[in-house]
C-alpha positions as CSV (number, residue, x, y, z in Angstrom):
1,X,60.1,-121.7,224.1
2,X,60.0,-119.0,226.6
3,X,61.2,-120.4,229.3
4,X,64.6,-121.2,227.4
5,X,64.9,-117.7,226.1
6,X,64.3,-116.1,228.7
7,X,65.3,-118.2,232.0
8,X,65.3,-115.5,235.1
9,X,62.2,-113.4,233.8
10,X,60.6,-116.8,233.8
11,X,61.8,-117.6,236.9
12,X,60.3,-114.5,238.7
13,X,57.5,-114.7,237.7
14,X,56.9,-118.3,238.8
15,X,58.3,-116.9,242.0
16,X,55.9,-113.6,241.7
17,X,52.8,-116.6,240.9
18,X,53.8,-118.9,244.0
19,X,53.8,-116.6,246.9
20,X,50.5,-115.0,244.9
21,X,48.8,-118.2,245.5
22,X,49.4,-117.9,248.7
23,X,47.1,-118.1,251.5
24,X,46.0,-115.1,253.1
25,X,42.8,-112.8,252.4
26,X,41.8,-115.3,249.8
27,X,41.5,-119.3,248.9
28,X,43.6,-120.4,246.7
29,X,41.3,-121.3,244.3
30,X,39.0,-118.1,245.0
31,X,42.7,-116.1,243.2
32,X,42.1,-118.7,239.9
33,X,38.1,-117.4,240.2
34,X,39.8,-113.9,239.8
35,X,42.2,-115.2,237.5
36,X,39.7,-117.0,234.9
37,X,37.2,-113.3,235.2
38,X,40.5,-111.6,234.3
39,X,41.2,-114.1,231.6
40,X,37.9,-114.2,230.0
41,X,37.2,-110.4,230.5
42,X,40.6,-109.7,228.4
43,X,39.5,-112.0,226.1
44,X,41.7,-115.0,227.1
45,X,41.8,-117.9,224.6
46,X,41.3,-120.8,228.0
47,X,44.9,-122.0,229.2
48,X,44.7,-120.9,232.3
49,X,43.0,-124.2,232.3
50,X,46.2,-125.6,230.9
51,X,47.0,-125.2,234.6
52,X,47.2,-126.8,237.8
53,X,45.8,-126.0,240.8
54,X,42.5,-126.3,243.0
55,X,40.4,-124.7,240.5
56,X,40.9,-127.2,237.6
57,X,40.2,-130.2,240.9
58,X,37.5,-128.7,241.5
59,X,35.9,-128.3,237.7
60,X,37.4,-131.3,236.0
61,X,38.3,-133.1,239.2
62,X,41.9,-134.9,240.7
63,X,44.4,-136.5,238.2
């Protein structure tokens, strides 16, 4: 698992991701939709829906 093999890099990536999702000009849901669109355009296998967040809750419901 990447967290175990490169913990510093993963901590930096996590900090960047958390910072990117802070409220601003776009809501967190809109930012997640953009990330999903980029993933689809880049032929992502759908792992983006595995992460918790407001978009996943919007699509699949809370919990």
